[in-house]
C-alpha positions as CSV (number, residue, x, y, z in Angstrom):
1,M,-12.5,-18.6,5.1
2,S,-14.1,-17.0,8.6
3,V,-12.7,-13.8,9.9
4,D,-11.1,-15.7,12.8
5,K,-9.0,-17.8,10.4
6,I,-8.3,-15.0,8.5
7,L,-7.2,-12.7,11.2
8,D,-5.4,-15.7,13.2
9,P,-3.8,-18.3,11.2
10,L,-1.2,-21.0,12.2
11,L,2.4,-20.0,11.7
12,G,5.4,-22.6,11.6
13,P,8.5,-23.2,10.9
14,S,7.8,-23.7,7.1
15,D,7.4,-19.8,7.2
16,K,10.3,-18.0,6.6
17,G,11.8,-16.1,9.7
18,F,10.1,-18.2,12.1
19,P,12.2,-20.3,14.9
20,Q,12.8,-23.5,13.5
21,Q,12.5,-25.4,16.8
22,A,9.4,-23.6,17.9
23,P,5.8,-25.4,17.5
24,A,3.6,-23.9,15.4
25,L,1.3,-21.3,16.6
26,P,-1.8,-19.1,16.2
27,R,-0.8,-15.8,15.0
28,S,-2.3,-14.2,18.0
29,Q,0.0,-16.0,20.5
30,I,3.4,-15.0,18.8
31,G,3.7,-12.1,20.9
32,A,3.3,-13.9,24.2
33,Q,6.5,-16.1,23.5
34,G,9.2,-13.6,24.7
35,W,11.3,-13.5,21.7
36,S,13.7,-10.9,20.8
37,V,15.3,-10.1,17.6
38,I,18.6,-8.5,19.3
39,D,18.9,-12.0,21.0
40,G,18.6,-13.9,18.1
41,D,15.5,-15.9,18.6
42,L,14.3,-15.7,15.2
43,P,16.5,-16.8,12.3
44,L,17.5,-14.1,9.5
45,P,16.9,-12.5,7.0
46,L,13.9,-11.1,8.8
47,A,11.8,-8.3,8.0
48,V,10.5,-6.5,10.9
49,I,7.4,-3.7,11.5
50,R,8.1,-1.1,14.5
51,Q,5.2,-0.8,16.7
52,R,5.6,2.6,17.6
53,E,6.0,4.0,14.2
54,L,3.2,1.9,13.0
55,A,0.8,3.1,15.0
56,H,2.0,6.7,14.5
57,N,1.5,6.4,10.5
58,L,-1.9,5.0,11.3
59,G,-3.0,7.9,13.0
60,W,-1.3,10.3,10.9
61,M,-2.7,9.5,7.8
62,Q,-6.1,9.3,9.2
63,R,-5.9,12.8,10.6
64,F,-4.7,14.4,7.6
65,C,-8.0,13.2,5.5
66,D,-10.1,14.0,8.5
67,E,-8.9,17.4,8.8
68,R,-9.5,18.2,4.9
69,G,-12.9,16.7,5.0
70,I,-12.0,13.6,2.8
71,A,-12.2,9.8,3.4
72,L,-9.3,7.4,3.5
73,A,-9.6,4.0,1.3
74,P,-6.0,2.7,2.0
75,H,-4.6,0.9,-0.9
76,G,-4.5,-2.9,0.3
77,K,-2.2,-4.1,-2.2
78,T,1.0,-2.6,-0.2
79,T,0.5,-5.0,2.6
80,M,-2.2,-7.5,1.9
81,S,-2.5,-7.9,5.5
82,P,-5.5,-8.7,7.2
83,Q,-4.4,-7.8,10.5
84,L,-3.1,-4.3,9.0
85,F,-6.5,-3.9,7.1
86,R,-8.4,-4.1,10.4
87,R,-6.1,-1.8,12.1
88,Q,-6.5,0.9,9.0
89,L,-10.4,0.4,9.2
90,D,-10.5,0.5,13.1
91,A,-8.5,3.9,12.8
92,G,-11.4,5.4,11.0
93,A,-10.8,4.6,7.2
94,W,-13.9,4.3,5.1
95,G,-13.0,1.2,3.4
96,L,-10.2,-0.6,1.4
97,T,-8.7,-0.1,-2.2
98,L,-7.5,-3.3,-4.0
99,A,-6.5,-4.1,-7.6
100,T,-8.2,-7.5,-8.3
101,V,-11.2,-9.1,-6.9
102,G,-8.9,-11.7,-5.4
103,Q,-7.5,-9.1,-3.3
104,A,-11.2,-7.9,-2.5
105,R,-12.2,-10.9,-1.1
106,V,-9.3,-11.0,1.5
107,A,-10.3,-7.6,2.5
108,I,-13.8,-8.5,2.7
109,E,-13.3,-11.6,4.8
110,A,-11.0,-9.2,7.0
111,G,-14.3,-6.9,7.6
112,A,-14.3,-4.4,5.3
113,R,-17.4,-3.5,3.5
114,N,-16.8,-0.7,1.2
115,I,-14.5,-1.7,-1.5
116,L,-13.0,0.1,-4.3
117,I,-10.9,-1.7,-7.2
118,A,-8.9,0.6,-8.6
119,N,-8.7,-1.2,-11.8
120,Q,-10.8,-2.2,-15.1
121,V,-12.7,-5.4,-14.0
122,L,-14.1,-7.1,-17.1
123,A,-13.5,-11.0,-17.2
124,E,-16.8,-13.2,-16.7
125,A,-15.0,-15.0,-13.6
126,D,-14.2,-11.7,-11.7
127,L,-17.7,-10.1,-12.2
128,R,-19.6,-13.3,-11.3
129,S,-17.4,-13.1,-8.0
130,I,-18.7,-9.8,-7.4
131,E,-22.0,-11.0,-7.7
132,W,-21.5,-13.8,-5.5
133,L,-19.8,-11.6,-2.9
134,K,-22.4,-9.3,-2.9
135,R,-25.0,-12.1,-2.5
136,R,-23.0,-13.3,0.6
137,H,-22.3,-10.0,2.1
138,A,-25.7,-8.0,2.0
139,D,-23.9,-4.7,3.5
140,L,-21.0,-4.8,0.9
141,R,-20.5,-2.0,-1.5
142,L,-18.0,-2.7,-4.1
143,L,-17.1,0.0,-6.7
144,F,-14.4,-0.5,-9.8
145,L,-13.3,1.3,-13.0
146,V,-14.3,1.3,-16.3
147,D,-12.5,3.1,-19.1
148,S,-13.9,1.8,-22.3
149,A,-17.0,1.0,-24.3
150,A,-15.3,-2.1,-25.1
151,Q,-15.4,-3.2,-21.5
152,V,-19.1,-2.0,-20.8
153,A,-19.9,-4.2,-23.8
154,L,-18.1,-7.1,-22.0
155,I,-20.1,-6.4,-18.9
156,E,-23.3,-5.8,-20.7
157,A,-23.0,-9.4,-22.3
158,L,-23.2,-11.0,-19.1
159,Q,-26.8,-9.4,-18.2
160,P,-26.3,-8.9,-14.6
161,D,-29.1,-9.0,-12.2
162,T,-28.0,-5.8,-10.5
163,A,-26.2,-3.1,-12.1
164,F,-22.6,-2.8,-11.0
165,E,-21.5,0.4,-9.4
166,V,-18.4,1.9,-11.4
167,L,-16.2,5.2,-11.9
168,V,-15.2,6.5,-15.1
169,E,-11.4,6.4,-14.8
170,V,-9.4,9.5,-16.0
171,G,-6.1,8.8,-17.5
172,V,-2.8,10.7,-19.1
173,P,-1.6,10.2,-22.5
174,G,1.3,7.7,-22.6
175,G,0.3,6.7,-18.8
176,R,-1.5,3.6,-17.7
177,T,-5.3,2.9,-17.8
178,G,-8.1,5.9,-18.5
179,C,-9.8,7.7,-20.6
180,R,-7.2,10.1,-22.3
181,T,-9.1,13.3,-23.0
182,R,-12.2,15.2,-21.5
183,D,-14.4,14.3,-24.4
184,D,-13.6,10.5,-23.9
185,A,-14.4,10.5,-20.7
186,L,-17.9,12.3,-20.9
187,A,-18.8,10.0,-23.7
188,L,-18.1,6.9,-21.6
189,A,-20.0,8.4,-19.0
190,R,-22.9,8.9,-21.1
191,R,-22.6,5.1,-22.2
192,V,-22.6,3.8,-18.8
193,K,-25.5,6.0,-17.7
194,A,-27.5,4.7,-20.7
195,S,-26.4,0.9,-19.5
196,P,-28.7,-1.1,-17.5
197,A,-25.5,-3.2,-16.3
198,L,-23.8,-0.2,-14.7
199,A,-24.5,2.5,-12.5
200,L,-22.0,5.6,-12.8
201,A,-20.9,6.6,-9.2
202,G,-18.4,9.1,-9.9
203,I,-14.9,9.5,-11.4
204,E,-11.3,8.2,-10.5
205,C,-8.0,9.2,-11.8
206,Y,-4.4,8.5,-10.3
207,E,-1.6,10.9,-10.0
208,G,1.2,8.7,-8.1
209,L,3.3,7.7,-11.8
210,G,3.9,11.4,-12.5
211,A,5.5,12.1,-9.0
212,Q,9.4,13.0,-9.7
213,A,10.3,14.2,-6.3
214,G,10.6,18.0,-7.8
215,D,8.1,20.1,-6.0
216,A,7.5,22.5,-9.5
217,Q,7.2,19.3,-11.7
218,D,5.0,17.4,-9.3
219,R,2.5,20.4,-8.8
220,Q,2.5,21.0,-12.7
221,Y,1.8,17.5,-13.3
222,A,-1.0,17.0,-10.6
223,D,-2.3,20.5,-11.4
224,A,-3.2,19.3,-15.0
225,L,-4.3,15.9,-14.3
226,M,-6.8,17.6,-11.8
227,Q,-7.9,19.9,-13.8
228,R,-9.0,18.0,-16.7
229,F,-10.5,15.3,-13.8
230,T,-12.5,18.4,-12.7
231,E,-13.5,19.3,-15.9
232,V,-15.0,16.0,-16.3
233,V,-16.7,15.7,-13.1
234,L,-18.2,19.2,-13.4
235,S,-19.8,18.3,-17.0
236,A,-21.1,14.9,-15.6
237,D,-22.9,16.7,-13.0
238,R,-24.5,19.2,-15.2
239,E,-25.8,16.6,-17.6
240,R,-26.8,14.4,-14.5
241,L,-24.8,11.8,-15.3
242,F,-24.6,10.2,-12.0
243,E,-26.7,7.8,-10.6
244,R,-26.3,7.7,-6.9
245,D,-27.1,10.1,-4.2
246,Q,-23.5,10.7,-3.1
247,I,-21.1,11.1,-6.0
248,V,-17.7,9.4,-5.4
249,L,-14.7,11.2,-6.4
250,S,-11.2,9.4,-5.8
251,A,-7.5,9.9,-6.5
252,G,-4.2,9.5,-4.2
253,G,-1.5,7.4,-4.4
254,S,1.4,7.4,-1.7
255,A,3.9,10.2,-3.4
256,I,2.0,13.5,-3.7
257,F,-1.8,12.7,-2.4
258,D,-1.5,16.4,-1.0
259,L,-1.7,17.9,-4.3
260,V,-4.9,16.1,-5.7
261,V,-7.1,16.8,-2.3
262,P,-8.4,20.0,-3.4
263,G,-10.0,18.4,-6.9
264,L,-11.7,16.0,-4.2
265,K,-13.9,18.4,-2.8
266,P,-15.9,20.4,-5.6
267,Q,-19.7,21.8,-4.9
268,L,-22.0,19.3,-6.9
269,A,-25.8,19.2,-7.2
270,R,-25.3,16.2,-4.7
271,P,-23.3,15.4,-1.9
272,V,-19.7,14.2,-2.5
273,L,-17.5,11.6,-1.0
274,G,-13.7,12.3,-1.6
275,L,-11.5,9.1,-1.6
276,L,-7.9,9.1,-0.9
277,R,-6.1,5.9,-1.8
278,S,-2.7,6.3,-0.2
279,G,-1.3,2.5,0.9
280,C,2.4,3.0,1.4
281,Y,2.0,5.5,4.3
282,V,1.2,2.3,6.9
283,T,4.6,1.4,7.3
284,H,6.4,4.4,4.8
285,D,9.9,3.5,4.0
286,Q,13.8,4.8,4.3
287,G,14.3,5.7,0.7
288,N,11.7,6.5,-2.1
289,Y,9.0,7.3,-0.4
290,T,10.9,9.3,2.3
291,R,12.2,11.4,-0.4
292,L,8.6,12.3,-2.0
293,V,7.0,12.8,1.1
294,S,9.4,15.2,2.5
295,L,7.9,17.5,-0.2
296,V,4.5,16.8,1.0
297,N,5.8,17.5,4.5
298,R,7.0,21.0,3.3
299,R,3.6,21.8,1.6
300,I,1.6,21.0,4.4
301,G,3.7,22.9,6.8
302,C,4.7,19.5,8.9
303,D,8.3,18.9,10.2
304,D,9.8,15.6,9.1
305,T,10.1,14.3,12.4
306,Q,6.1,15.0,12.8
307,G,5.4,13.0,9.5
308,L,5.2,9.7,8.3
309,Q,8.0,7.4,9.9
310,P,9.7,4.4,8.7
311,A,8.1,1.3,10.3
312,M,9.6,-1.6,8.1
313,E,13.4,-3.0,8.4
314,L,15.1,-6.3,7.4
315,W,17.7,-7.6,9.6
316,A,20.6,-9.8,7.8
317,T,23.8,-11.5,8.7
318,V,27.4,-11.0,7.5
319,Q,28.1,-13.9,5.7
320,S,31.4,-13.4,4.3
321,L,34.0,-10.5,3.9
322,P,35.8,-12.2,0.8
323,E,37.9,-8.9,0.1
324,P,38.7,-5.4,1.6
325,G,35.7,-2.9,1.5
326,L,33.0,-5.8,0.9
327,A,30.8,-7.9,3.0
328,I,28.2,-10.3,1.6
329,L,24.9,-10.4,3.6
330,A,22.9,-13.2,3.8
331,A,19.7,-11.5,2.2
332,G,18.7,-10.6,-1.2
333,K,16.2,-10.1,-3.8
334,R,14.0,-12.7,-2.1
335,D,13.7,-10.5,0.9
336,I,13.6,-7.1,0.4
337,S,12.7,-4.6,-2.4
338,Y,15.1,-3.3,-5.3
339,D,12.6,-2.2,-8.0
340,L,12.9,1.6,-6.6
341,G,16.1,1.6,-5.0
342,M,18.5,-0.9,-3.5
343,P,18.3,-1.3,0.6
344,I,20.0,1.5,2.6
345,P,22.3,0.2,5.4
346,L,20.8,1.7,8.8
347,Q,22.4,0.1,12.1
348,W,24.8,-2.9,12.7
349,L,25.0,-5.0,15.6
350,R,28.2,-6.7,16.7
351,R,27.9,-10.6,17.3
352,G,27.3,-11.0,21.0
353,S,26.6,-7.4,21.5
354,R,22.7,-5.9,22.4
355,A,23.7,-2.4,21.4
356,L,23.2,-1.5,18.3
357,Q,25.2,1.0,16.2
358,P,25.0,3.6,13.4
359,V,26.6,2.8,10.0
360,P,29.4,4.8,8.6
361,S,28.1,7.3,6.2
362,D,29.7,5.5,3.2
363,W,28.1,2.3,3.7
364,R,25.7,1.2,0.8
365,I,24.4,-1.8,-1.1
366,P,25.1,-1.6,-4.9
367,G,23.6,-4.8,-5.9
368,M,21.9,-7.9,-4.9
369,N,21.5,-11.8,-6.3
370,D,18.6,-13.9,-4.9
371,Q,20.0,-14.5,-1.6
372,H,22.7,-12.3,-1.2
373,A,23.4,-8.5,-0.8
374,Y,26.8,-6.6,-1.5
375,L,27.6,-4.4,1.5
376,R,30.7,-1.9,0.4
377,G,32.2,0.8,2.2
378,T,34.6,1.4,5.3
379,L,33.8,-1.9,7.0
380,G,36.3,-1.3,9.9
381,D,36.0,-4.2,12.2
382,L,32.9,-5.3,10.8
383,A,32.9,-9.3,11.4
384,V,31.2,-12.6,9.8
385,G,28.5,-13.3,12.3
386,D,27.4,-9.5,12.9
387,R,24.1,-8.2,11.7
388,V,23.3,-5.3,9.9
389,V,19.6,-3.6,9.9
390,L,18.4,-2.5,6.2
391,G,16.1,-0.1,5.4
392,L,14.1,0.1,2.1
393,S,12.7,2.0,-0.7
394,H,9.7,0.3,-1.6
395,P,7.1,-1.2,1.2
396,C,5.1,-2.9,-1.7
397,T,7.7,-5.0,-3.0
398,T,9.0,-6.3,0.5
399,F,5.6,-7.1,2.0
400,D,4.9,-9.5,-0.9
401,K,8.2,-11.8,0.2
402,W,7.1,-12.6,3.7
403,R,4.0,-14.5,4.7
404,W,4.3,-13.2,8.1
405,M,6.2,-10.7,9.8
406,P,6.8,-10.1,13.8
407,V,6.1,-6.7,15.1
408,V,8.8,-5.4,17.7
409,D,8.7,-2.7,20.4
410,E,11.5,-0.4,20.8
411,G,14.1,-3.1,22.2
412,Y,13.3,-5.0,19.3
413,R,11.1,-7.9,21.5
414,V,8.3,-9.4,19.4
415,V,5.0,-8.2,20.8
416,D,2.7,-9.1,18.0
417,A,2.7,-10.4,14.3
418,I,1.0,-10.1,11.0
419,V,0.5,-12.4,7.8
420,T,0.2,-11.6,4.4
421,C,-2.2,-13.1,1.9
422,F,-0.6,-12.3,-1.8
């Protein structure tokens, strides 16, 4: 697929949220149609991205990294949007992080030339695909993770023409992937150094699964992990195990990314490239990450109003008022995340009105079905046909429910659009 096709695909009425009577349009023409969410020009439910907050978040995270002397490789699995990939790269990102080779291809087709697959790659089809991508793009640099001698042996069995660049992953007991101890990680680094099929480019870890939204607990968890990470890095450096002129050190999810930054800048025998991999920052949210990043803001001396801002919302129609204190919204698990918390009512709009109103403090969504959400609280004069604006608690699992999303200005006029490639 060409860059033009992946950045400017055709959208039409078969795509959820697209006006049913409108002709199919290239993505680049959506912002010129004069559509308004408030005026009801697009069918609901509808996920939207707020233009001003999106631009703010892109700049905020890039400045955070620049000011600390580290590079940003945003995790693309959050959005899988070529348009947002390009905006992250244009804002100054070193490259992009992905979870699979298939995802990496989308990022490459969107223009990324530095790729980190923050996952173990070992299947023959995936390894052959990496070789093919590197032949197709001579300027491509692609790294992935290793965490076992068994994985190394599978890669060696392919007898690749050129060595794959890899990072040894440092994990945590009871966690996900990664070497559990310093000794295990060093033994694997030595094994990689001895292999003609691999080249040790650096060390990686992931701290995000330990975030608990408690400052003391989060610091303790991150410090313990980064201490072990640093021990592996320093030992590998002393043994001259790294095989590139610049050593890549990477960590950083979207929750406690500030706590790992100091560990990405050690003084080593060779220059260091510290890579932060946060991804959810691009749209942030109104729930889970708002709670977690408020602690980041306090640690770095940033007012919440100046930090990351929620940029994504879901609009839904009041479908039914079957009993007092209960409204059924025509949106559900197929439309918005629910894995890290239920949607959060933010505003509502009376049918026929253009004036959004804040919701009462007791409005809440305690449950959802595939296509319905249960809104409970003091509903007052809320009526069938009114609209409710919902916030979310996990952008990753909202993006994957939409093939496209309109980008709106502060008056909810559609000014652009993004697509996703899940």
